[in-house]
C-alpha positions in Angstrom: -34.5 186.1 -62.4 -36.0 183.0 -64.1 -39.7 182.8 -64.7 -41.6 181.0 -61.9 -42.1 177.9 -64.1 -38.4 177.6 -64.5 -37.2 178.2 -61.0 -35.4 175.3 -59.5 -36.7 174.1 -56.1 -34.0 173.6 -53.5 -33.6 169.9 -52.7 -35.1 169.0 -49.3 -32.5 167.8 -46.9 -32.6 164.3 -45.8 -33.5 164.8 -42.1 -32.3 161.4 -41.1 -29.0 161.9 -42.8 -28.8 165.4 -41.2 -29.4 163.9 -37.7 -26.7 161.3 -38.3 -24.3 164.0 -39.4 -25.1 166.1 -36.3 -24.4 163.4 -33.8 -20.7 164.0 -32.8 -18.4 161.3 -31.8 -18.2 162.7 -28.2 -22.0 162.0 -27.9 -21.8 158.6 -29.4 -19.0 157.4 -27.2 -20.9 157.8 -23.9 -23.8 155.9 -25.4 -21.4 153.2 -26.6 -19.8 153.0 -23.1 -23.2 152.6 -21.5 -24.3 149.9 -24.0 -21.0 148.1 -23.5 -21.3 148.3 -19.7 -24.9 147.0 -19.8 -23.7 144.1 -22.1 -20.9 143.2 -19.8 -23.3 143.2 -16.8 -25.7 141.0 -18.7 -22.9 138.6 -19.7 -21.7 138.5 -16.1 -25.2 137.7 -14.9 -25.6 135.0 -17.5 -22.3 133.2 -16.5 -23.2 133.5 -12.8 -26.6 131.9 -13.4 -28.4 135.1 -12.5 -30.0 135.5 -15.9 -31.9 132.7 -17.8 -31.2 130.2 -15.0 -33.9 127.7 -14.1 -33.6 126.1 -10.7 -36.7 124.0 -10.9 -36.4 120.2 -10.3 -38.8 117.7 -11.7 -40.8 115.5 -9.3 -40.3 111.7 -9.7 -42.3 110.1 -12.5 -43.3 106.6 -13.5 -40.7 104.4 -15.3 -43.1 102.6 -17.6 -41.6 104.0 -20.8 -38.0 103.3 -19.8 -36.5 100.1 -21.4 -35.8 97.4 -18.9 -32.3 97.0 -20.1 -31.6 100.7 -19.2 -33.2 100.4 -15.7 -31.1 97.2 -15.0 -28.0 98.2 -17.0 -24.8 100.0 -16.3 -24.1 103.7 -15.6 -23.0 104.5 -19.2 -25.9 104.9 -21.6 -25.2 104.9 -25.3 -28.2 105.9 -27.3 -26.2 107.3 -30.3 -27.2 104.7 -32.8 -30.9 104.9 -32.2 -30.9 101.8 -30.1 -29.9 102.3 -26.4 -27.4 100.1 -24.7 -25.5 100.4 -21.4 -21.9 99.9 -20.4 -20.3 99.1 -17.1 -16.8 99.6 -15.8 -14.7 96.4 -15.4 -13.9 95.0 -12.0 -11.1 96.6 -10.1 -11.4 99.8 -12.1 -12.8 103.0 -10.6 -13.8 106.1 -12.5 -13.9 109.1 -10.1 -16.2 111.8 -11.4 -16.5 115.3 -10.1 -19.5 117.5 -10.8 -20.3 121.2 -10.9 -16.8 122.6 -11.3 -14.3 123.9 -11.9 -14.0 125.7 -8.6 -11.1 128.1 -8.0 -10.6 126.9 -4.4 -11.3 123.2 -4.5 -10.6 122.0 -8.0 -6.9 122.8 -7.9 -6.6 120.9 -4.6 -8.4 117.9 -6.1 -6.1 118.0 -9.1 -3.1 118.1 -6.7 -4.2 115.0 -4.9 -5.0 113.1 -8.1 -1.5 114.0 -9.4 0.1 113.0 -6.2 -1.4 109.5 -6.4 -1.1 109.2 -10.2 -4.8 108.9 -10.7 -7.1 110.0 -13.5 -10.7 111.2 -13.2 -13.6 112.7 -15.2 -14.7 116.3 -14.5 -18.2 117.1 -15.6 -18.0 120.9 -15.8 -20.7 123.5 -16.2 -20.3 126.1 -18.9 -20.7 128.9 -16.3 -17.7 127.7 -14.3 -15.6 126.7 -17.3 -16.1 130.1 -18.8 -15.0 131.8 -15.6 -12.0 129.5 -14.8 -10.7 128.3 -18.2 -7.2 127.6 -16.9 -8.4 124.9 -14.6 -10.1 123.1 -17.6 -6.9 123.3 -19.5 -5.0 121.8 -16.5 -7.5 118.9 -16.4 -6.8 118.1 -20.0 -3.1 118.6 -19.7 -2.9 116.2 -16.7 -4.7 113.4 -18.5 -8.2 113.8 -17.1 -11.3 113.7 -19.2 -13.8 116.5 -19.3 -17.6 116.0 -19.8 -20.5 118.4 -20.2 -22.8 119.2 -17.3 -24.9 121.8 -19.2 -24.2 125.5 -19.1 -26.6 126.8 -16.3 -27.3 123.4 -14.6 -31.1 123.2 -15.3 -33.2 120.1 -15.0 -33.4 119.2 -18.7 -36.6 117.2 -18.2 -38.3 120.5 -17.8 -36.7 122.1 -20.8 -37.5 122.3 -24.5 -35.3 120.7 -27.1 -34.2 124.2 -28.2 -33.1 124.9 -24.6 -31.3 121.5 -24.4 -29.4 122.3 -27.6 -28.5 125.7 -26.2 -27.2 124.2 -23.0 -25.1 121.7 -24.9 -23.7 124.1 -27.5 -22.9 126.8 -24.9 -21.2 124.2 -22.7 -19.1 123.0 -25.7 -18.3 126.6 -26.6 -16.9 127.2 -23.1 -14.9 124.0 -23.3 -13.5 124.8 -26.7 -12.5 128.3 -25.6 -10.9 126.9 -22.4 -9.0 123.9 -23.7 -9.5 123.7 -27.5 -11.5 120.5 -27.4 -14.9 119.0 -27.7 -16.2 116.1 -25.6 -18.7 113.3 -26.2 -19.4 112.8 -22.5 -22.5 114.2 -20.8 -24.0 114.0 -17.3 -27.4 115.4 -16.7 -27.8 117.7 -13.7 -29.7 116.1 -10.8 -29.0 112.6 -12.2 -28.6 109.5 -10.2 -28.3 105.7 -11.0 -29.7 104.2 -14.1 -32.6 102.6 -12.3 -33.7 106.2 -11.3 -34.4 107.0 -15.0 -38.1 107.8 -15.5 -40.6 108.8 -18.1 -39.5 112.4 -17.9 -35.7 112.0 -18.0 -35.6 109.1 -20.4 -36.7 111.1 -23.5 -34.0 113.6 -22.7 -31.4 110.8 -22.6 -32.6 109.6 -26.0 -32.4 113.1 -27.4 -28.9 113.6 -26.0 -27.8 110.3 -27.6 -29.2 111.5 -30.9 -26.9 114.5 -30.6 -23.8 112.2 -30.3 -23.3 112.1 -26.6 -22.7 109.3 -24.1 -24.8 109.8 -21.0 -22.8 109.0 -17.9 -24.6 108.6 -14.6 -23.1 106.7 -11.6 -23.5 103.6 -9.6 -21.6 104.6 -6.5 -22.5 107.9 -4.7 -20.2 109.2 -2.1 -22.9 111.7 -1.0 -20.1 114.1 -0.2 -22.5 117.0 -0.8 -24.2 116.1 2.5 -20.8 116.5 4.4 -21.3 113.3 6.3 -17.6 113.1 7.5 -14.5 111.8 5.8 -14.9 108.1 7.0 -18.5 108.0 5.7 -17.6 109.5 2.4 -14.9 106.8 2.0 -17.3 104.0 3.0 -20.0 105.1 0.5 -17.5 105.6 -2.3 -15.9 102.1 -1.9 -17.5 99.5 -4.2 -18.1 96.0 -2.8 -16.3 92.7 -3.8 -13.8 94.3 -6.2 -16.5 95.6 -8.6 -15.8 98.4 -11.0 -17.7 101.6 -10.4 -18.3 105.2 -11.5 -18.1 107.2 -8.3 -19.9 110.5 -7.9 -18.1 113.3 -6.1 -18.1 117.1 -6.3 -15.3 119.6 -6.6 -17.6 122.7 -6.4 -20.9 123.9 -4.9 -19.7 124.6 -1.3 -17.1 123.5 1.2 -15.4 120.4 -0.2 -12.8 120.0 2.5 -14.2 116.6 3.6 -14.2 115.4 0.0 -10.5 116.5 -0.4 -9.5 114.7 2.9 -11.4 111.6 1.9 -9.8 111.5 -1.6 -6.2 111.7 -0.1 -7.0 108.5 2.0 -9.3 106.8 -0.5 -6.8 106.7 -3.4 -3.8 105.0 -1.8 -6.1 102.6 0.2 -7.9 101.3 -2.8 -4.7 101.2 -4.9 -3.3 98.9 -2.3 -6.4 96.7 -2.9 -5.6 96.4 -6.6 -7.8 99.2 -8.0 -6.9 101.4 -10.9 -8.1 104.9 -11.2 -8.7 105.7 -14.8 -10.7 108.2 -16.8 -13.8 106.7 -18.5 -12.5 105.8 -21.9 -9.4 104.3 -20.4 -11.5 102.1 -18.1 -13.7 101.1 -21.1 -10.7 100.6 -23.4 -12.5 103.0 -25.8 -11.2 105.9 -27.9 -10.8 109.2 -26.1 -13.9 111.3 -25.6 -11.9 114.4 -26.5 -11.5 115.7 -30.1 -9.5 118.8 -31.0 -11.2 121.9 -32.4 -9.6 124.1 -35.0 -10.5 126.9 -37.3 -13.4 129.4 -36.7 -15.0 127.3 -34.0 -11.8 127.5 -31.9 -11.6 131.2 -32.3 -15.2 131.6 -31.5 -14.6 129.7 -28.3 -11.6 131.8 -27.4 -13.6 135.0 -28.1 -16.3 133.7 -25.7 -13.7 133.1 -23.0 -12.2 136.5 -23.6 -15.6 138.3 -23.3 -16.4 136.4 -20.1 -13.1 137.2 -18.6 -13.5 140.8 -19.6 -17.0 140.9 -18.0 -15.6 139.4 -14.8 -12.8 142.0 -14.7 -15.1 144.9 -15.6 -17.7 144.0 -13.0 -14.9 143.5 -10.5 -13.7 147.0 -11.3 -17.3 148.2 -11.0 -17.7 146.6 -7.6 -14.5 148.3 -6.5 -15.8 151.5 -8.0 -19.0 151.0 -6.1 -17.1 150.6 -2.9 -15.1 153.7 -3.7 -18.1 155.8 -4.5 -19.9 154.5 -1.4 -17.0 155.5 0.7 -16.7 158.9 -1.1 -20.4 159.6 -0.8 -20.6 158.8 2.9 -17.3 160.7 3.6 -18.6 163.7 1.6 -22.0 163.6 3.4 -20.3 163.3 6.8 -17.9 166.1 6.0 -20.6 168.3 4.7 -22.8 167.8 7.7 -20.0 168.3 10.2 -18.1 171.1 8.5 -21.1 173.0 7.2 -22.6 172.9 10.6 -19.4 174.2 12.1 -19.3 177.0 9.5 -22.9 178.0 10.2 -22.2 178.1 14.0 -19.1 180.1 13.5 -20.5 182.8 11.3 -23.9 183.0 13.1 -22.6 183.2 16.6 -23.4 186.4 18.4 -20.7 189.1 17.9 -19.0 187.3 14.9 -17.2 189.8 12.7 -14.7 189.2 9.9 -13.0 192.4 10.9 -13.8 196.1 10.8 -17.0 196.8 8.9 -16.4 197.4 5.2 -18.3 200.6 4.3 -16.3 202.0 1.4 -17.8 201.9 -2.1 -17.2 199.0 -4.4 -17.4 198.4 -8.1 -19.9 195.9 -9.5 -19.0 194.4 -12.9 -21.8 193.1 -15.1 -20.4 191.4 -18.2 -23.3 191.2 -20.7 -23.7 189.5 -24.1 -27.2 189.6 -25.6 -28.9 190.0 -22.2 -31.7 192.4 -23.4 -34.3 190.3 -21.6 -32.5 190.3 -18.3 -30.3 193.3 -18.0 -33.0 195.8 -16.9 -33.9 193.6 -13.9 -30.3 193.1 -13.1 -29.4 196.8 -13.0 -32.6 197.7 -11.1 -31.7 195.2 -8.4 -28.3 196.8 -8.0 -29.9 200.3 -7.7 -31.7 199.0 -4.6 -28.5 198.1 -2.9 -27.9 199.4 0.6 -24.2 199.6 0.0 -22.5 202.3 -2.0 -21.6 201.0 -5.5 -20.6 202.0 -9.0 -21.9 199.7 -11.7 -20.0 198.9 -14.9 -22.0 197.1 -17.6 -19.5 195.7 -20.1 -21.3 195.0 -23.3 -19.4 192.3 -25.0 -20.5 192.9 -28.6 -24.2 192.3 -28.0 -26.4 192.4 -31.1 -29.8 192.7 -29.3 -29.4 196.3 -27.9 -28.3 195.4 -24.4 -26.1 198.4 -24.1 -28.8 200.8 -25.4 -31.3 199.5 -22.8 -28.9 200.3 -20.0 -28.0 203.7 -21.4 -31.6 204.5 -21.8 -32.2 203.9 -18.1 -29.9 206.9 -17.4 -29.1 205.8 -13.9 -26.5 207.4 -11.6 -23.3 205.6 -11.0 -24.0 203.2 -13.9 -21.6 203.2 -16.8 -21.7 201.2 -20.0 -18.5 200.0 -21.6 -18.7 198.6 -25.1 -16.3 196.3 -26.8 -16.1 193.9 -29.7 -17.1 190.3 -28.7 -14.1 188.8 -26.9 -15.6 186.6 -24.3 -16.5 186.9 -20.6 -12.9 186.9 -19.2 -11.9 189.8 -21.5 -15.1 191.7 -20.5 -14.3 191.2 -16.8 -10.7 192.3 -17.3 -11.9 195.4 -19.2 -14.2 196.1 -16.3 -11.3 195.7 -13.8 -9.2 198.1 -15.7 -12.0 200.7 -15.5 -13.1 200.0 -11.9 -12.5 202.9 -9.5 -12.5 200.9 -6.3 -10.3 198.1 -4.9 -13.1 195.7 -4.0 -14.9 194.5 -7.1 -18.1 192.5 -7.2 -18.7 190.3 -10.3 -22.1 189.0 -11.4 -23.8 187.6 -14.4 -26.1 189.6 -16.7 -29.1 187.3 -15.9 -28.8 187.6 -12.1 -30.5 189.9 -9.6 -29.2 190.9 -6.2 -31.2 191.5 -3.0 -30.6 195.0 -1.4 -28.2 193.5 1.2 -26.3 191.2 -1.2 -23.4 193.6 -1.9 -23.0 194.6 1.7 -23.0 191.0 2.9 -20.7 190.0 0.1 -17.9 192.5 0.9 -17.9 192.2 4.7 -15.3 189.3 4.8 -12.8 191.8 3.3 -12.5 193.2 6.8 -10.0 190.3 7.2 -6.9 191.4 5.3 -6.1 187.8 4.5 -9.3 187.4 2.4 -8.8 187.8 -1.3 -12.1 186.7 -2.7 -15.6 185.9 -1.4 -18.2 183.4 -2.8 -21.8 184.4 -2.5 -25.0 182.3 -2.2 -26.3 181.7 -5.7 -29.9 180.6 -5.9 -32.2 179.5 -8.6 -34.8 182.1 -9.4 -36.9 180.1 -11.8 -37.6 177.0 -9.7 -41.2 176.6 -10.6 -40.6 174.1 -13.4 -39.4 170.5 -12.7 -35.9 171.0 -14.2 -35.7 174.3 -12.2 -36.7 172.6 -9.0 -34.0 169.9 -9.6 -31.4 172.7 -10.1 -32.7 174.4 -7.0 -32.0 171.3 -4.9 -28.6 171.0 -6.5 -27.7 174.7 -5.8 -28.8 174.5 -2.2 -27.4 171.1 -1.4 -24.6 170.5 -3.9 -23.1 173.9 -4.2 -23.8 176.0 -1.1 -23.5 173.2 1.4 -20.2 172.2 -0.3 -19.0 175.8 -0.1 -19.4 175.8 3.7 -17.3 172.7 3.8 -14.7 174.0 1.5 -14.6 177.3 3.5 -13.7 175.4 6.6 -11.1 173.3 4.7 -9.7 176.5 3.1 -9.9 175.1 -0.4 -12.9 176.7 -2.0 -12.7 175.6 -5.6 -15.0 178.2 -7.3 -16.3 181.7 -6.8 -19.6 181.5 -8.7 -19.8 183.8 -11.6 -23.3 184.9 -10.5 -22.1 186.4 -7.2 -18.5 186.8 -6.2 -16.2 189.6 -4.9 -12.5 190.1 -5.3 -9.7 192.5 -4.3 -8.2 194.1 -7.3 -4.9 193.9 -5.5 -5.3 190.2 -5.3 -6.3 189.8 -9.0 -3.7 192.0 -10.6 -0.6 189.9 -9.6 -2.1 186.8 -11.1 -3.1 188.4 -14.3 -6.8 189.0 -13.7 -9.3 186.7 -15.3 -7.8 184.1 -17.6 -9.3 182.7 -20.8 -7.1 179.6 -20.6 -10.1 177.5 -19.5 -13.9 177.6 -20.0 -14.3 177.9 -16.2 -12.6 181.2 -15.6 -14.3 181.4 -12.2 -12.7 178.1 -11.1 -9.4 179.0 -12.7 -9.1 182.4 -10.9 -10.2 180.9 -7.6 -7.5 178.3 -7.7 -4.9 180.9 -8.7 -5.9 183.0 -5.7 -5.4 180.0 -3.4 -2.0 179.4 -4.8 -1.1 183.0 -4.3 -1.8 182.6 -0.6 -5.2 184.4 -0.3 -8.1 183.1 1.7 -11.3 182.5 -0.2 -14.5 182.4 2.0 -18.2 181.9 1.7 -20.8 184.6 2.6 -24.1 182.8 3.2 -26.3 185.9 3.4 -25.0 187.4 0.1 -27.9 185.9 -1.9 -28.2 186.3 -5.7 -31.0 184.9 -7.8 -30.0 183.6 -11.2 -31.9 182.2 -14.1 -31.1 178.5 -14.5 -31.4 176.7 -17.8 -35.0 175.8 -18.6 -34.4 173.0 -21.2 -32.4 169.9 -21.2 -30.3 171.1 -24.1 -29.4 174.4 -22.3 -28.7 172.5 -19.1 -26.5 170.1 -21.0 -24.6 172.9 -22.7 -24.0 174.7 -19.4 -22.9 171.7 -17.4 -20.7 170.4 -20.2 -18.8 173.7 -20.2 -18.6 173.7 -16.4 -17.3 170.2 -16.1 -14.9 170.5 -19.0 -13.7 173.9 -17.7 -13.1 172.4 -14.2 -11.0 169.6 -15.7 -9.0 172.2 -17.6 -8.5 174.3 -14.4 -7.4 171.2 -12.4 -4.9 170.3 -15.2 -3.7 173.9 -15.4 -2.9 174.1 -11.7 -1.5 170.5 -11.4 2.0 171.8 -10.5 0.5 172.9 -7.1 0.8 169.2 -6.1 4.5 169.6 -5.8 4.8 173.3 -4.9 5.7 174.6 -1.5 3.9 177.1 0.7 0.2 178.1 0.1 0.3 176.7 -3.5 1.5 173.4 -2.2 -1.1 173.3 0.5 -3.9 173.9 -2.0 -2.4 171.4 -4.4 -2.2 168.6 -1.8 -5.6 169.4 -0.1 -7.7 171.4 -2.5 -7.0 169.7 -5.8 -7.6 166.1 -4.4 -10.8 167.3 -2.8 -12.0 169.0 -6.0 -11.0 166.0 -8.1 -12.7 163.4 -5.9 -15.9 165.3 -5.1 -16.4 167.2 -8.4 -15.0 164.8 -11.0 -14.5 161.2 -9.7 -17.5 160.9 -7.4 -20.1 162.2 -9.9 -18.6 160.1 -12.6 -18.9 156.9 -10.5 -22.2 157.8 -8.8 -24.4 156.2 -11.5 -22.9 152.8 -10.4 -25.4 152.9 -7.6 -28.2 153.1 -10.1 -26.7 150.5 -12.4 -26.5 148.0 -9.6 -30.0 149.1 -8.5 -31.4 148.1 -11.9 -29.4 145.0 -12.0 -30.5 143.9 -8.5 -34.1 144.7 -9.2 -34.1 142.5 -12.4 -31.7 139.7 -11.5 -30.6 140.0 -7.9 -32.1 140.1 -4.4 -34.8 142.7 -5.1 -35.8 143.4 -1.5 -32.2 144.0 -0.3 -31.5 146.1 -3.4 -34.4 148.4 -2.8 -33.5 148.7 0.9 -29.9 149.6 0.0 -31.0 152.2 -2.5 -33.6 153.7 -0.1 -30.8 153.9 2.5 -28.6 155.9 0.1 -31.6 158.1 -0.8 -32.3 158.6 2.9 -28.8 159.8 3.5 -29.1 162.3 0.7 -32.5 163.4 1.9 -31.1 164.1 5.4 -28.3 166.2 3.9 -30.7 168.0 1.5 -33.1 168.8 4.4 -30.2 170.1 6.5 -29.0 172.3 3.6 -32.5 173.6 3.1 -32.8 174.3 6.8 -29.5 176.2 6.8 -30.6 178.3 3.8 -34.1 178.8 5.2 -35.6 177.3 2.1 -39.0 175.6 2.0 -38.9 171.8 2.3 -41.6 171.3 -0.3 -39.1 171.4 -3.1 -37.5 168.2 -1.8 -40.6 166.3 -3.0 -38.8 165.9 -6.4 -35.6 164.6 -4.8 -36.1 160.9 -5.6 -36.9 161.7 -9.2 -33.9 164.0 -9.4 -31.7 161.2 -8.2 -33.1 158.8 -10.8 -33.1 161.1 -13.9 -31.1 164.3 -13.2 -28.0 162.5 -12.0 -27.9 160.3 -15.1 -27.9 163.4 -17.3 -25.1 164.9 -15.2 -23.2 161.6 -15.5 -23.4 161.6 -19.3 -22.4 165.2 -19.5 -19.4 164.5 -17.3 -18.5 161.4 -19.3 -18.7 163.4 -22.4 -16.4 166.0 -20.9 -13.9 163.3 -20.0 -14.0 162.0 -23.6 -13.5 165.5 -25.0 -10.5 166.0 -22.7 -8.9 162.7 -23.4 -9.4 162.9 -27.2 -8.0 166.4 -27.3 -11.3 168.0 -28.4 -12.0 171.7 -28.0 -15.2 173.1 -26.6 -16.4 176.5 -27.5 -18.3 178.9 -25.2 -22.1 178.3 -25.6 -24.5 181.2 -24.9 -27.7 180.2 -23.1 -31.0 181.6 -24.3 -32.4 183.9 -21.5 -36.0 184.7 -20.8 -35.8 187.4 -18.2 -38.1 185.4 -15.9 -36.2 186.3 -12.7 -37.5 189.7 -11.6 -35.9 192.4 -9.4 -36.4 192.1 -5.6 -39.5 193.6 -4.2 -39.1 194.6 -0.6 -36.2 192.3 -0.3 -38.0 189.3 -1.8 -37.4 187.9 -5.2 -40.3 186.6 -7.2 -40.1 182.8 -7.8 -41.2 183.2 -11.4 -43.6 184.8 -13.9 -46.3 183.5 -16.1 -44.8 181.7 -19.1 -44.4 183.6 -22.3 -43.6 182.4 -25.8 -39.9 182.1 -25.0 -40.3 180.1 -21.8 -41.3 176.5 -21.9 -41.6 174.4 -18.7 -39.7 171.1 -18.8 -42.0 168.3 -17.5 
């Protein structure tokens, strides 16, 4: 050993690097999906003028700073050379201009009419619409029309800074480049009118626009079609007097343009008969084209923009469909739960109800245990208080904390300890099955306690010879912390209410590992407990259905289990559950095409499980995504009302579930917070499970750290919790 002065100090690990190395791809992918989804929603809101839009309109201002030649000049203002001039359209030439498009309904019809009468026009498009409907912009260019800018979001530029004006122009050009591969030198300000309407607020904007290289095009003939005054009136207002040339203002977007379309179909041939030509602007002025092609990086930048906008449109469209699906599923599930769970409660609670002859013969209770030293004594003591004859087999699965020694030291009658090398829970249960002396076997977890009547209530359904397994009523024993209270709501509402429904539908998906009972004669033909999946309880339940056995729910067979007390433990548990459920569904997928009981479960049970346990929870956060989006960018009041409506439905179901289970309603106080926070955690866990499954990843069994907080029943009541010790930290 080297002298102290020569010892080498171990290098301190770079914590930031270690954290980076610890973050697996399956955790990063859900985060990337959420970020991408948020980005797509923001982009969609931007191109729909829900984000960064400014709908203010400037009040009229004096005209003292506007040059006289502008106020009295033509509708085309050229301020590009530093000195402003105006241009007018020659006599017997009309330039039809259409604002605010392209519109997917009306623009194609306008283009059809123009093509029919061999007429050209100028379309002043907004960047929002051009980004969403690029094919229409391309058609305008292909058919010889000119395209001009009308800003991106249609704000009143007299209220905007130069930086915002530049942004509106550049984004509008970007959309035009991506849609048709061109730039344009034509610009029309939103809310513009005739040249003589230019004032001290709008004129500086026109000068600045000219300095950026644009011709500002207003109009001198307004059809006022936006007022929908009737076809004849639109034609009258759009017709210039005495053969004069004109720039005519019309609209191909912004509402119902059927009158504009009808007027155009009459207006064009009538004025052509009077000697008018319908040209685009540069044709009418005998000037070079306003379009210039774009190549190189700028072109690809524009195309990338259009691609992203189209992707955001499609993704949000899918999200809307998903929201409709989840809304339908949620409502259907709630209705089914309320109706069928009520029917189940009425059936099993009616006077004189019996599953069959009373089951009085002894049963075997299997307690698989791995490092359950803090819990196992409470578990075994609770079984000793049972009012039904039992033998208890504690299968120690290679514990390193003395679990087996604790049970042996208790020296209780009818309690045997079986030791084995660590092989996993399914192997431990199969070892217990092989050593069980009775045909009915109860299975529980090593951290669970039973009430004195639990075993008796759990085995009574076996009086029906068709019943092969029974699910008990698992409850959260440590519900005095916030995360425990959330799980308590989930267990009562999401698990037990569901089990009543699945019992009626005869497609119970899972016998809970904390409290379930089986016939050995039902388990042996299917090979006992399988280790093919991480959800052996779901796997074996599905196998029993396929073998033709009934699986039912015993509401009074209550078991109190220790739920995870930290987010990390909860994450690990639910990750295993959801991934294991997916594995079980995939394993039993052939049931979809089978005949007999297996086929019935495949065509009824598997779709229900997939929809309500996989698809619905995965899509449920869409409600919250649209809630946040609506609160920030949409109709806030309607959004809040809609979300409160969904919460009210959930609250009704939760209250009904609590009433059926005779639970105190005070725990429902945390329901709104559970819906906001807890559901998001479950969503990310489920998404991570999907990614693990799709990428072929493997998930190992993860042991939860126990605290032994759930005590044994006292006079039939289970303590809600103990004082916190060093190993138990409340989650707040």
